[in-house]
C-alpha positions in Angstrom: -6.6 3.0 -20.5 -3.5 5.1 -20.9 -5.5 7.8 -22.6 -7.4 8.3 -19.3 -4.3 9.7 -17.7 -3.6 13.3 -18.8 0.0 13.1 -17.5 1.1 11.0 -20.4 -0.5 13.3 -23.0 1.5 16.2 -21.6 4.7 14.3 -20.8 5.2 12.1 -23.9 9.0 11.8 -23.4 8.7 10.4 -19.8 8.7 6.7 -19.0 7.1 6.4 -15.6 8.1 3.2 -13.7 7.6 4.3 -10.1 3.9 3.5 -9.7 4.5 1.4 -6.5 5.6 4.7 -4.8 2.8 6.8 -6.3 0.6 6.4 -9.4 -0.3 8.9 -12.0 -3.8 10.4 -11.7 -7.0 9.4 -13.5 -8.8 12.2 -15.4 -11.9 11.8 -13.2 -9.9 12.6 -10.1 -8.5 15.8 -11.7 -12.0 16.9 -12.8 -13.6 16.1 -9.5 -10.9 17.9 -7.5 -11.2 21.0 -9.6 -15.0 20.9 -9.3 -14.8 20.6 -5.5 -12.5 23.6 -5.1 -14.3 25.7 -7.7 -18.0 25.1 -6.8 -18.4 23.0 -3.6 -15.6 23.7 -1.1 -17.2 23.3 2.3 -16.8 21.1 5.4 -18.7 18.0 6.1 -21.0 17.0 9.0 -20.9 20.6 10.4 -22.9 23.4 8.9 -26.3 22.2 7.6 -26.3 24.4 4.5 -26.7 23.1 1.0 -22.9 23.1 0.2 -22.2 21.1 3.3 -25.0 18.8 2.4 -23.5 18.2 -1.1 -20.2 17.3 0.5 -21.9 15.0 3.0 -23.6 13.1 0.2 -20.4 12.6 -1.6 -18.7 11.5 1.6 -21.3 8.8 2.3 -21.5 7.7 -1.4 -17.7 7.3 -1.3 -18.0 5.0 1.7 -20.7 2.9 0.0 -18.6 2.6 -3.1 -15.5 1.6 -1.2 -17.3 -1.0 0.8 -18.8 -2.6 -2.3 -15.5 -2.5 -4.1 -13.6 -4.4 -1.4 -16.5 -6.7 -0.4 -17.3 -5.5 3.1 -20.8 -4.8 4.6 -22.0 -1.8 6.6 -19.9 1.0 5.1 -20.8 3.5 7.9 -19.3 1.0 10.4 -16.5 -0.5 8.4 -14.8 2.3 6.4 -12.5 4.9 7.9 -11.0 7.6 5.8 -7.4 8.3 6.8 -4.4 10.3 5.5 -3.0 7.1 4.0 -1.9 3.5 4.7 0.7 4.8 7.2 -1.9 6.4 9.4 -4.3 3.4 9.0 -1.7 0.9 10.1 -0.5 3.0 12.9 -4.1 3.4 14.2 -4.7 -0.3 13.9 -1.7 -1.1 16.1 -2.8 1.5 18.6 -6.3 0.0 18.8 -4.7 -3.4 19.3 -2.6 -1.9 22.1 -5.8 -0.5 23.8 -7.6 -3.8 23.6 -4.9 -6.3 24.7 -2.4 -6.3 27.5 0.2 -8.3 25.6 0.7 -11.3 23.4 2.5 -12.4 20.2 2.8 -10.2 17.2 3.3 -12.3 14.0 5.0 -9.9 11.6 5.8 -10.6 8.0 9.5 -10.2 7.4 8.7 -8.5 4.1 6.6 -5.8 5.8 6.7 -2.1 4.8 8.0 0.2 7.5 4.5 1.6 7.8 3.5 -1.7 9.3 6.7 -2.9 11.0 7.6 0.4 12.8 4.5 0.8 15.0 4.6 -2.9 15.8 8.3 -2.7 16.7 7.6 0.3 18.9 4.7 -1.5 20.6 6.9 -4.5 21.5 9.8 -2.1 22.5 7.6 -0.1 24.9 5.6 -3.0 26.3 7.5 -6.1 27.4 4.3 -8.2 27.4 4.3 -8.1 23.6 6.8 -10.2 21.6 7.4 -10.3 17.9 7.6 -13.5 16.0 8.7 -12.9 12.4 7.1 -14.8 9.5 9.9 -15.8 7.2 9.7 -16.3 3.4 9.4 -19.7 1.7 11.5 -20.7 -1.3 9.1 -18.9 -3.7 9.5 -15.6 -1.9 6.1 -15.5 -0.3 5.4 -15.7 3.4 5.9 -19.2 4.8 2.3 -19.9 6.0 3.1 -23.5 6.7 5.6 -22.4 9.3 3.2 -19.8 10.6 0.5 -22.3 11.1 2.7 -24.6 13.1 4.2 -21.9 15.2 0.9 -20.2 16.1 -0.8 -23.5 17.0 2.0 -24.1 19.6 1.7 -20.5 21.0 0.4 -20.4 24.5 -0.2 -16.6 24.5 -3.8 -15.8 24.8 -3.6 -12.8 22.4 -2.2 -13.2 18.9 -1.9 -10.7 16.1 -1.0 -11.5 12.4 0.3 -8.4 10.7 1.4 -8.8 7.0 1.5 -7.1 3.7 -0.8 -8.4 1.0 1.9 -7.9 -1.6 5.6 -7.2 -0.8 6.7 -3.8 -2.2 10.2 -5.2 -2.6 9.5 -8.7 -4.1 6.2 -8.1 -5.9 4.9 -11.4 -4.5 1.2 -11.9 -3.7 0.7 -13.5 -0.3 -2.3 -15.8 0.2 -4.8 -13.7 2.1 -7.5 -16.3 2.1 -5.2 -18.8 3.9 -4.0 -16.0 6.3 -7.6 -15.4 7.2 -8.2 -19.1 7.8 -5.1 -19.4 10.1 -6.2 -16.3 12.0 -9.8 -17.5 12.6 -8.6 -21.0 13.6 -6.3 -19.6 16.2 -8.4 -16.6 17.5 -5.8 -14.2 16.1 -6.4 -10.6 15.1 -5.3 -9.4 11.7 -3.7 -6.3 10.3 -3.3 -6.3 6.5 -1.3 -3.7 4.5 -3.0 -3.8 1.1 -1.3 -0.8 -0.4 0.3 -2.8 -3.3 -2.9 -4.9 -3.9 -5.9 -2.7 -4.1 -6.5 -1.5 -7.6 -4.6 -4.4 -9.2 -6.9 -7.2 -8.3 -10.6 -7.5 -7.5 -10.4 -8.3 -3.8 -12.6 -9.3 -0.9 -11.3 -7.8 2.3 -14.1 -9.0 4.7 -13.2 -11.1 7.7 -10.0 -9.2 8.7 -9.8 -6.9 11.7 -7.9 -4.1 9.9 -7.0 -3.5 6.2 -5.3 -0.3 5.0 -4.2 1.2 1.7 -3.5 4.6 0.1 -5.4 6.1 -2.8 -2.3 7.7 -4.3 -1.2 4.3 -5.3 -4.6 3.6 -7.0 -4.7 6.5 -9.5 -6.2 8.7 -6.9 -5.4 11.7 -4.7 -2.5 12.1 -2.3 -3.2 12.4 1.4 -6.1 10.0 1.4 -6.3 6.4 2.5 -8.8 3.9 3.8 -8.8 1.7 6.9 -11.3 -1.2 6.8 -12.2 -2.2 10.3 -14.3 -5.0 11.7 -17.3 -3.3 13.5 -16.3 -4.9 16.8 -13.6 -2.3 17.1 -16.3 0.4 17.4 -16.4 -0.4 21.1 -13.0 1.2 21.6 -12.3 4.9 22.0 -10.7 6.7 19.1 -6.9 6.9 18.7 -7.3 10.6 17.7 -10.2 12.1 19.7 -11.4 15.5 18.5 -14.0 17.3 16.5 -16.3 15.1 14.5 -15.6 12.0 16.5 -18.3 12.7 19.1 -22.1 12.9 19.4 -22.2 14.9 22.6 -19.7 16.4 25.1 -20.4 17.8 28.5 -18.0 18.8 31.3 -18.6 15.4 32.8 -18.9 13.0 29.9 -18.2 12.2 26.2 -20.5 10.2 23.9 -18.5 9.0 21.0 -20.0 8.3 17.5 -21.3 4.8 17.1 -20.0 4.4 13.6 -16.6 4.5 12.0 -16.6 8.3 12.1 -15.4 8.0 15.7 -12.0 7.3 14.2 -12.1 10.3 11.8 -11.6 13.4 14.1 -11.0 16.7 12.4 -11.6 17.6 8.8 -10.8 14.8 6.4 -9.3 15.3 2.9 -12.7 16.1 1.5 -11.2 17.2 -1.9 -9.9 13.7 -2.2 -12.9 11.9 -0.8 -15.3 13.4 -3.4 -13.2 11.9 -6.2 -13.6 8.3 -5.0 -17.0 7.5 -6.4 -16.1 8.0 -10.0 -12.6 6.6 -9.5 -14.1 3.3 -8.2 -16.6 3.3 -11.1 -13.7 3.4 -13.5 -11.7 0.8 -11.6 -14.7 -1.6 -11.6 -15.4 -1.1 -15.3 -11.7 -1.9 -16.1 -11.0 -4.5 -13.5 -10.5 -7.4 -15.9 -8.3 -5.3 -18.2 -6.2 -4.0 -15.3 -5.5 -7.5 -13.9 -4.7 -8.9 -17.3 -2.4 -6.0 -18.1 -0.7 -6.2 -14.7 0.0 -9.9 -15.1 1.2 -9.4 -18.7 3.7 -6.7 -17.6 4.9 -9.0 -14.8 5.6 -11.8 -17.2 7.3 -9.4 -19.6 9.5 -7.8 -16.9 10.5 -11.2 -15.5 11.5 -12.4 -19.0 13.6 -9.4 -19.8 15.9 -9.4 -16.8 19.5 -10.1 -18.0 20.8 -12.5 -15.4 24.4 -11.6 -16.2 23.8 -7.9 -15.4 21.3 -8.0 -12.5 20.3 -10.2 -9.7 16.4 -10.3 -9.5 15.1 -10.1 -5.9 12.3 -12.4 -6.8 10.1 -13.3 -9.8 7.3 -10.8 -9.7 3.6 -11.7 -9.4 2.3 -8.1 -9.7 3.1 -4.5 -10.0 6.9 -4.3 -9.5 10.3 -5.9 -9.9 13.4 -5.2 -7.9 17.0 -5.7 -9.1 20.5 -5.7 -7.7 23.1 -4.5 -10.3 26.2 -6.7 -10.8 28.2 -3.6 -11.6 27.7 0.0 -10.4 25.7 1.6 -7.6 21.9 1.6 -7.6 21.9 5.4 -7.1 23.9 5.8 -10.3 21.3 3.7 -12.2 18.5 5.9 -10.9 20.3 9.1 -11.9 21.3 7.9 -15.4 17.9 6.5 -16.2 16.4 9.8 -15.1 18.7 11.6 -17.6 17.1 9.3 -20.2 13.6 10.2 -19.2 12.9 7.0 -17.2 11.6 7.3 -13.6 12.4 4.4 -11.3 13.1 4.1 -7.6 16.3 3.0 -5.8 17.2 2.4 -2.2 15.9 0.4 0.8 12.3 0.7 -0.5 10.9 1.3 3.0 11.6 -2.3 3.9 15.2 -2.0 5.1 15.5 -5.3 7.1 14.5 -7.3 4.1 16.5 -5.3 1.6 19.6 -5.5 3.8 19.2 -9.3 4.0 18.8 -9.7 0.3 21.6 -7.3 -0.7 24.1 -7.7 2.1 23.3 -4.1 3.3 23.2 -2.5 -0.1 20.1 -1.2 -2.1 17.8 -2.3 -4.8 16.6 -0.8 -8.1 12.8 -1.0 -8.4 10.7 -0.8 -11.6 7.0 -0.6 -11.0 4.2 -0.3 -13.5 0.5 0.7 -13.7 -2.4 0.1 -16.0 -0.9 2.8 -18.3 2.5 1.2 -18.8 3.3 -0.1 -22.2 5.3 -3.2 -23.2 7.6 -1.0 -25.2 8.4 1.1 -22.1 9.4 -2.1 -20.2 11.5 -3.4 -23.0 13.2 0.0 -23.8 14.0 0.5 -20.1 15.8 -2.9 -20.0 17.7 -1.8 -23.1 18.8 1.4 -21.3 19.7 -0.6 -18.2 21.9 -2.8 -20.4 23.7 0.2 -21.8 24.3 1.6 -18.4 25.6 -1.8 -17.1 28.0 -1.9 -20.1 29.5 1.4 -19.2 30.0 0.4 -15.6 31.4 -3.0 -16.7 33.9 -1.3 -19.0 35.1 1.0 -16.2 35.5 -2.0 -13.9 37.5 -4.0 -16.4 39.6 -1.2 -17.9 43.2 -1.7 -16.7 44.8 1.2 -14.9 47.2 3.3 -16.9 50.7 3.6 -15.5 51.8 7.1 -14.8 
């Protein structure tokens, strides 16, 4: 699979372990992007000429492919193209706000800021909404036993469960099937951040109200995401009204589109959308290999953590592993690894409340892999981390020299 990513052919000295932030790009995406800009650049749903028709066909094909890939029906009513998971989650919260006067928002404590911030703003600006945090169990996953007990006792009429499918700090895969069951049993709406899951596992995302992810984490283009919606939400007005979201406009009335296009005002990232059909074909043809490789890398990374040098935030299930150094600052590890050609991420990882809790207000070092990552890259990175730790340890233990 690695040979399908031109980046590695042209950057042989780089070890890229920041895929959880953004992945490298599949060759089909590069080819299709160039093809669009060279031969087909036109708008969609506007002009009626042959170039516009070609873009329309790719647009609808992309929705069909996405719907099939994630197991949902009615692509024209269920798939919304967005600028990314951040927009999708924001729009989902805004639609919840339009539909309900208040209630309880059950928010995973491990949520990415893209999910937690709009929910916190909703509760801050509307006193009829309250947040109840879903804590972690001893395995580092969301404590669904506690959630089930709490939500059953909740007398609020409106309930929303908003969680990440996989923590981008802990690499733990939460039980989406059980979350769906809890939601249905308690008439709760659901918002799922699937940014760290789609592309790693074959998933079925039907039965949720909203599911969002970004394609730049799935070997695709930047500036493009998907929001899967339950068609019931088509009865609500768009969060971003504008060109393309309507069927007809008069001075007295607006008739909105009856399909998911009502939530896609303006011109979408068409250069990105036209790359999705072949990208999904590739993902489906390699799905078993991708999952097997991801689990293998997780086992390897877990086994290589030197416990005397780093505290592991959690044993990883998929995609990533976060570490707290025993000696030295996270920022220094990132800089020194970069000097050795290894790209990792350090900081609060867009989940500051959780990271502050885990690290006592410090930061974490995150290694994240993709289907192109090799076992040797994982092992050699831990060797380099050990060398860096030894330098910091010597500096800590070296006695001061009297002047």
